[in-house]
ZADO-534064 format. One record per residue (C-alpha): x, y, z; chain. Coordinates in Angstrom, 1 decimal. Layout:
N
ATOM        X        Y        Z   fivo
ATOM        X        Y        Z      A
...
END
This chain:
351
ATOM        X        Y        Z   fivo
ATOM    -38.5    -34.5    -23.7      A
ATOM    -38.1    -33.2    -20.1      A
ATOM    -34.8    -33.9    -18.4      A
ATOM    -34.7    -34.6    -14.6      A
ATOM    -34.4    -31.5    -12.5      A
ATOM    -30.7    -30.6    -12.0      A
ATOM    -28.3    -27.9    -10.8      A
ATOM    -26.2    -27.2    -13.8      A
ATOM    -24.6    -24.1    -12.2      A
ATOM    -23.3    -26.0     -9.1      A
ATOM    -20.1    -27.2    -10.8      A
ATOM    -19.5    -23.9    -12.4      A
ATOM    -20.2    -22.0     -9.2      A
ATOM    -17.8    -24.1     -7.2      A
ATOM    -15.0    -23.7     -9.8      A
ATOM    -15.6    -19.9     -9.9      A
ATOM    -15.6    -19.7     -6.1      A
ATOM    -12.3    -21.5     -5.9      A
ATOM    -10.9    -19.1     -8.6      A
ATOM    -12.3    -16.2     -6.6      A
ATOM    -10.6    -17.4     -3.4      A
ATOM     -7.2    -17.7     -5.0      A
ATOM     -7.4    -14.3     -6.7      A
ATOM     -8.9    -12.6     -3.6      A
ATOM     -6.0    -13.8     -1.4      A
ATOM     -3.5    -12.6     -4.0      A
ATOM     -4.6     -8.9     -4.0      A
ATOM     -3.3     -7.8     -0.5      A
ATOM     -0.2    -10.1     -1.0      A
ATOM      0.7     -8.3     -4.2      A
ATOM      0.4     -5.0     -2.4      A
ATOM      2.9     -6.1      0.2      A
ATOM      5.3     -8.0     -2.1      A
ATOM      5.2     -5.3     -4.8      A
ATOM      6.1     -2.5     -2.4      A
ATOM      8.9     -0.4     -3.9      A
ATOM      8.7     -2.2     -7.2      A
ATOM      7.5     -0.9    -10.6      A
ATOM      4.1     -1.9    -11.9      A
ATOM      5.6     -3.5    -15.0      A
ATOM      8.0     -5.7    -13.2      A
ATOM      5.3     -6.7    -10.7      A
ATOM      2.9     -7.7    -13.5      A
ATOM      5.7     -9.6    -15.4      A
ATOM      6.5    -11.7    -12.3      A
ATOM      2.9    -12.5    -11.7      A
ATOM      2.3    -13.8    -15.2      A
ATOM      5.6    -15.6    -15.3      A
ATOM      4.2    -17.6    -12.4      A
ATOM      0.9    -18.1    -14.2      A
ATOM      2.7    -19.4    -17.3      A
ATOM      4.5    -22.1    -15.2      A
ATOM      1.1    -23.4    -14.0      A
ATOM     -0.2    -23.5    -17.5      A
ATOM      2.8    -25.5    -18.7      A
ATOM      2.6    -28.0    -15.9      A
ATOM     -1.1    -28.7    -16.2      A
ATOM     -1.3    -29.3    -20.0      A
ATOM     -3.5    -32.2    -21.1      A
ATOM     -3.4    -34.4    -24.2      A
ATOM     -5.5    -33.7    -27.3      A
ATOM     -7.6    -36.7    -26.5      A
ATOM     -8.9    -34.9    -23.4      A
ATOM     -9.0    -31.3    -24.3      A
ATOM     -9.5    -29.4    -27.6      A
ATOM     -6.4    -27.6    -28.8      A
ATOM     -5.9    -23.9    -29.2      A
ATOM     -6.0    -23.1    -33.0      A
ATOM     -4.1    -20.7    -35.2      A
ATOM     -7.4    -18.8    -35.7      A
ATOM     -7.5    -18.1    -31.9      A
ATOM     -4.2    -16.2    -32.0      A
ATOM     -5.7    -12.7    -32.4      A
ATOM     -8.1    -13.3    -29.6      A
ATOM     -5.4    -14.6    -27.3      A
ATOM     -3.2    -11.5    -28.0      A
ATOM     -6.2     -9.2    -27.2      A
ATOM     -6.7    -11.2    -24.0      A
ATOM     -3.1    -10.8    -23.0      A
ATOM     -3.1     -7.1    -23.8      A
ATOM     -6.2     -6.5    -21.6      A
ATOM     -5.8     -9.1    -18.9      A
ATOM     -2.1     -9.8    -18.6      A
ATOM     -0.7     -6.3    -19.3      A
ATOM     -3.1     -3.4    -18.7      A
ATOM     -5.1     -5.1    -15.9      A
ATOM     -2.2     -6.2    -13.6      A
ATOM     -0.2     -3.0    -14.3      A
ATOM     -3.1     -0.8    -13.4      A
ATOM     -3.8     -2.9    -10.3      A
ATOM     -0.2     -2.9     -9.2      A
ATOM      0.0      0.9     -9.5      A
ATOM     -3.3      1.4     -7.8      A
ATOM     -2.4     -0.9     -4.9      A
ATOM      0.6      1.3     -4.2      A
ATOM     -1.6      4.5     -4.0      A
ATOM     -4.7      3.3     -2.2      A
ATOM     -5.8      1.0      0.7      A
ATOM     -5.8     -2.8      0.1      A
ATOM     -9.3     -3.0      1.5      A
ATOM    -10.9     -0.4     -0.9      A
ATOM     -8.9     -1.8     -3.8      A
ATOM    -10.1     -5.3     -3.1      A
ATOM    -13.7     -4.2     -2.9      A
ATOM    -13.5     -2.1     -6.0      A
ATOM    -12.5     -5.3     -8.0      A
ATOM    -16.1     -6.4     -7.5      A
ATOM    -17.0     -4.1    -10.5      A
ATOM    -15.2     -6.6    -12.7      A
ATOM    -18.4     -8.6    -12.5      A
ATOM    -20.5     -5.7    -13.6      A
ATOM    -18.3     -5.1    -16.7      A
ATOM    -18.2     -8.8    -17.5      A
ATOM    -22.0     -9.3    -17.2      A
ATOM    -22.9     -6.2    -19.3      A
ATOM    -20.3     -7.2    -22.0      A
ATOM    -21.6    -10.8    -22.1      A
ATOM    -25.1     -9.6    -22.5      A
ATOM    -24.2     -7.2    -25.2      A
ATOM    -21.8     -9.4    -27.2      A
ATOM    -23.1    -12.9    -26.5      A
ATOM    -26.8    -12.3    -25.8      A
ATOM    -26.5    -14.0    -22.3      A
ATOM    -29.8    -13.8    -20.4      A
ATOM    -30.1    -10.7    -18.1      A
ATOM    -33.4    -10.7    -16.2      A
ATOM    -34.6     -8.1    -13.7      A
ATOM    -32.9     -9.9    -10.8      A
ATOM    -29.6     -9.7    -12.6      A
ATOM    -30.0     -6.0    -13.6      A
ATOM    -30.9     -5.2     -9.9      A
ATOM    -27.7     -7.0     -8.8      A
ATOM    -25.6     -5.0    -11.3      A
ATOM    -27.2     -1.8    -10.0      A
ATOM    -26.2     -2.7     -6.4      A
ATOM    -22.6     -3.3     -7.6      A
ATOM    -22.5      0.0     -9.4      A
ATOM    -23.8      2.0     -6.4      A
ATOM    -21.5      0.2     -4.1      A
ATOM    -18.5      1.1     -6.3      A
ATOM    -19.6      4.7     -6.3      A
ATOM    -19.6      4.7     -2.5      A
ATOM    -16.0      3.4     -2.5      A
ATOM    -14.9      6.1     -4.9      A
ATOM    -16.6      8.7     -2.6      A
ATOM    -14.9      7.2      0.4      A
ATOM    -11.4      7.4     -1.2      A
ATOM    -12.1     10.8     -2.6      A
ATOM    -12.5     12.1      1.0      A
ATOM     -9.2     10.6      1.9      A
ATOM     -7.2     12.7     -0.7      A
ATOM     -6.2     12.9     -4.3      A
ATOM     -3.6     10.2     -4.4      A
ATOM     -6.0      7.7     -2.7      A
ATOM     -8.6      8.5     -5.3      A
ATOM     -6.2      8.1     -8.2      A
ATOM     -5.1      4.8     -6.9      A
ATOM     -8.7      3.6     -6.7      A
ATOM     -9.4      4.9    -10.2      A
ATOM     -6.4      2.9    -11.4      A
ATOM     -8.0     -0.3     -9.9      A
ATOM    -11.2      0.7    -11.7      A
ATOM     -9.3      0.6    -15.0      A
ATOM     -8.0     -2.8    -14.1      A
ATOM    -11.6     -4.1    -13.5      A
ATOM    -12.6     -2.8    -17.0      A
ATOM     -9.5     -4.5    -18.6      A
ATOM    -10.3     -7.8    -16.9      A
ATOM    -14.0     -7.5    -17.8      A
ATOM    -12.9     -7.2    -21.5      A
ATOM    -10.5    -10.1    -20.9      A
ATOM    -13.3    -12.3    -19.4      A
ATOM    -15.6    -11.5    -22.3      A
ATOM    -12.9    -12.3    -24.9      A
ATOM    -12.0    -15.6    -23.1      A
ATOM    -15.6    -16.9    -23.3      A
ATOM    -15.0    -17.9    -26.9      A
ATOM    -12.0    -20.0    -25.8      A
ATOM    -13.6    -21.7    -22.9      A
ATOM    -14.0    -24.9    -24.8      A
ATOM    -10.2    -25.0    -25.6      A
ATOM     -7.6    -26.6    -23.2      A
ATOM     -7.6    -24.0    -20.4      A
ATOM     -4.0    -24.7    -19.6      A
ATOM     -3.0    -23.8    -23.2      A
ATOM     -5.0    -20.6    -22.9      A
ATOM     -3.4    -19.7    -19.5      A
ATOM      0.1    -20.5    -20.8      A
ATOM     -0.3    -18.5    -24.1      A
ATOM     -1.9    -15.5    -22.4      A
ATOM      0.6    -15.5    -19.5      A
ATOM      3.7    -15.8    -21.7      A
ATOM      2.5    -12.9    -23.9      A
ATOM      1.7    -10.7    -20.9      A
ATOM      4.9    -11.5    -19.1      A
ATOM      7.0    -10.8    -22.2      A
ATOM      5.3     -7.5    -22.8      A
ATOM      5.5     -6.2    -19.3      A
ATOM      9.1     -7.4    -18.7      A
ATOM     10.1     -5.6    -21.8      A
ATOM      8.4     -2.4    -20.6      A
ATOM     10.1     -2.9    -17.1      A
ATOM     13.5     -2.9    -18.8      A
ATOM     12.8      0.0    -21.1      A
ATOM     11.6      2.2    -18.2      A
ATOM     14.5      1.1    -16.0      A
ATOM     12.3     -0.1    -13.1      A
ATOM     14.2     -1.4    -10.0      A
ATOM     15.0     -5.1     -9.8      A
ATOM     13.1     -7.0     -7.1      A
ATOM     14.9     -8.8     -4.3      A
ATOM     15.1    -12.6     -4.5      A
ATOM     12.4    -12.9     -1.8      A
ATOM     10.0    -10.5     -3.5      A
ATOM     10.5    -12.2     -6.9      A
ATOM      9.9    -15.7     -5.6      A
ATOM      6.9    -14.4     -3.6      A
ATOM      5.3    -12.7     -6.7      A
ATOM      6.0    -15.8     -8.8      A
ATOM      4.2    -18.0     -6.2      A
ATOM      1.3    -15.5     -6.0      A
ATOM      1.1    -15.4     -9.8      A
ATOM      1.1    -19.2    -10.0      A
ATOM     -1.9    -19.6     -7.7      A
ATOM     -3.8    -16.3     -7.8      A
ATOM     -3.4    -15.7    -11.6      A
ATOM     -2.5    -19.0    -13.2      A
ATOM     -4.5    -21.6    -11.3      A
ATOM     -7.3    -19.1    -10.7      A
ATOM     -7.5    -18.4    -14.4      A
ATOM     -7.6    -22.1    -15.3      A
ATOM    -10.5    -22.6    -12.8      A
ATOM    -12.2    -19.5    -14.2      A
ATOM    -12.1    -20.8    -17.7      A
ATOM    -13.6    -24.1    -16.6      A
ATOM    -16.4    -22.2    -14.8      A
ATOM    -17.1    -20.2    -18.0      A
ATOM    -17.4    -23.5    -19.8      A
ATOM    -20.0    -24.7    -17.3      A
ATOM    -22.3    -21.7    -17.0      A
ATOM    -21.3    -18.7    -19.1      A
ATOM    -19.3    -15.5    -18.7      A
ATOM    -21.8    -13.3    -16.8      A
ATOM    -22.6    -15.9    -14.1      A
ATOM    -18.9    -16.8    -13.7      A
ATOM    -18.2    -13.1    -13.3      A
ATOM    -20.8    -12.8    -10.6      A
ATOM    -19.5    -15.7     -8.5      A
ATOM    -16.0    -14.4     -9.0      A
ATOM    -17.2    -11.2     -7.4      A
ATOM    -16.7    -12.8     -4.1      A
ATOM    -12.9    -12.5     -4.6      A
ATOM    -12.8     -8.8     -3.5      A
ATOM    -14.5     -9.7     -0.2      A
ATOM    -12.0    -12.4      0.4      A
ATOM     -9.2    -10.0     -0.4      A
ATOM    -10.7     -7.4      2.0      A
ATOM    -10.9     -9.9      4.8      A
ATOM     -7.2    -10.9      4.2      A
ATOM     -6.2     -7.2      4.2      A
ATOM     -8.0     -6.8      7.5      A
ATOM     -6.3     -9.9      8.9      A
ATOM     -2.9     -8.5      7.9      A
ATOM     -3.6     -5.4     10.0      A
ATOM     -5.2     -2.8      7.7      A
ATOM     -7.9     -0.8      9.4      A
ATOM     -8.7      1.9      6.8      A
ATOM    -12.4      1.0      6.5      A
ATOM    -14.9      3.9      7.2      A
ATOM    -18.7      3.9      7.1      A
ATOM    -18.8      4.7      3.3      A
ATOM    -16.5      1.7      2.6      A
ATOM    -18.6     -0.5      4.8      A
ATOM    -21.8      0.7      3.0      A
ATOM    -20.2      0.1     -0.4      A
ATOM    -19.0     -3.3      0.5      A
ATOM    -22.4     -4.3      1.9      A
ATOM    -24.2     -3.1     -1.3      A
ATOM    -21.7     -5.1     -3.5      A
ATOM    -22.2     -8.2     -1.4      A
ATOM    -26.0     -7.9     -1.7      A
ATOM    -25.6     -7.6     -5.5      A
ATOM    -23.5    -10.7     -5.7      A
ATOM    -25.9    -12.8     -3.5      A
ATOM    -28.9    -11.5     -5.6      A
ATOM    -27.3    -12.6     -8.8      A
ATOM    -26.4    -16.0     -7.5      A
ATOM    -30.0    -16.6     -6.5      A
ATOM    -31.1    -16.7    -10.1      A
ATOM    -32.6    -19.9    -11.5      A
ATOM    -33.3    -20.3    -15.2      A
ATOM    -35.5    -23.1    -16.7      A
ATOM    -37.9    -23.3    -19.7      A
ATOM    -38.6    -25.3    -22.8      A
ATOM    -35.9    -24.7    -25.3      A
ATOM    -34.6    -25.9    -28.7      A
ATOM    -31.2    -27.2    -29.6      A
ATOM    -30.3    -26.8    -33.2      A
ATOM    -28.1    -29.3    -35.0      A
ATOM    -24.4    -28.3    -34.5      A
ATOM    -21.0    -29.8    -34.9      A
ATOM    -18.0    -28.8    -32.8      A
ATOM    -15.1    -30.0    -30.6      A
ATOM    -14.7    -29.7    -26.9      A
ATOM    -14.1    -31.8    -23.8      A
ATOM    -17.4    -33.6    -22.9      A
ATOM    -19.0    -36.5    -21.1      A
ATOM    -21.9    -38.7    -22.1      A
ATOM    -24.0    -38.4    -18.9      A
ATOM    -25.1    -34.7    -19.3      A
ATOM    -28.2    -35.3    -21.5      A
ATOM    -26.7    -33.4    -24.5      A
ATOM    -24.0    -35.8    -25.9      A
ATOM    -25.9    -38.8    -27.3      A
ATOM    -23.5    -39.7    -30.1      A
ATOM    -22.0    -43.2    -29.9      A
ATOM    -18.5    -44.7    -29.9      A
ATOM    -17.3    -48.2    -30.8      A
ATOM    -16.4    -48.4    -27.1      A
ATOM    -18.3    -45.9    -25.0      A
ATOM    -16.0    -43.9    -22.8      A
ATOM    -16.7    -43.9    -19.0      A
ATOM    -15.6    -41.5    -16.3      A
ATOM    -13.2    -38.8    -17.4      A
ATOM    -14.1    -36.3    -20.1      A
ATOM    -12.7    -36.7    -23.6      A
ATOM    -12.5    -34.4    -26.6      A
ATOM    -13.1    -34.9    -30.4      A
ATOM    -15.2    -33.4    -33.1      A
ATOM    -18.9    -34.5    -32.7      A
ATOM    -22.4    -33.7    -33.9      A
ATOM    -25.5    -32.8    -32.0      A
ATOM    -28.9    -33.7    -33.3      A
ATOM    -31.8    -31.2    -33.0      A
ATOM    -33.5    -31.6    -29.6      A
ATOM    -36.3    -29.9    -27.6      A
ATOM    -36.5    -30.3    -23.8      A
ATOM    -36.8    -28.4    -20.6      A
ATOM    -34.4    -28.3    -17.7      A
ATOM    -32.5    -25.8    -15.5      A
ATOM    -29.6    -24.4    -17.6      A
ATOM    -27.1    -21.6    -17.9      A
ATOM    -25.7    -20.0    -21.0      A
ATOM    -22.9    -22.5    -21.7      A
ATOM    -21.8    -23.5    -25.2      A
ATOM    -25.0    -25.6    -25.7      A
ATOM    -27.5    -23.0    -24.3      A
ATOM    -26.9    -19.8    -26.2      A
ATOM    -30.5    -19.5    -27.5      A
ATOM    -32.3    -16.1    -27.6      A
ATOM    -35.1    -15.2    -25.2      A
END
């Protein structure tokens, strides 16, 4: 059976792009609001704001699958990588390098995410995608060389941002398995764990207390650039997989670099421009991918939010739901068809 031609990545791409915009805007703002603060206290405030968004956007069990006790270990690992190591490394790096170069370096998060998704989940990586990843890598090398010419402290700051991208790449890959859970629960759990850990470290290391203005600003940035952005990111992963979400999200650094420029930063040299151009080309090349072929769906039973108009959920209800998605445990019958698809939860077949 052949489904009508569709664009399954459109919804995921738009969600990832919104997530990228929110996160991209946050990077130069964190650099300004966190000036003079410790990396631990900055990270704690960011994820406290994210936890607030998670709590305010929770949905009922009838609409979203609940986070389970078995997910606790993965959630702790996500918090350690994405809500502790990542933001702490970024906060320190932003205080020791330019906002423009740091924003562009964050593009490498897409490279780490895609490679890890290919390695751990078997997500499709054709020649176009590998070429895109190579462009991202070469562009990142140009940024490192540019900052190395600026001096040792600038280079160390950029390398700290590189550590943050690796931490978030691990976080993104770990979160793929939770993409079918309520994203607000995942955001709240990860953010609370991360905020508690980094706040404890801030107290232990006697970091300076932020002013009321800086604290409120970082909470607001955390709510939008980390909490709401993460919620949208998880929904995008649900739609079209970890690697492709990471590629669209790679637009975030260019948004951040543009905001840094608008705020008056003029540190870009020809190497930074070259690196940024190569990274942008890599992102565009990856987004140009289209994947369609005859494939088989094996029988499976699981629970997640779904609709009945996507060609994959054919089970019946006494009263068929319309409109908004709903969640319950349901079974899929074996099916063979061809249509454009991405490696979401229903398309994880091997090639």
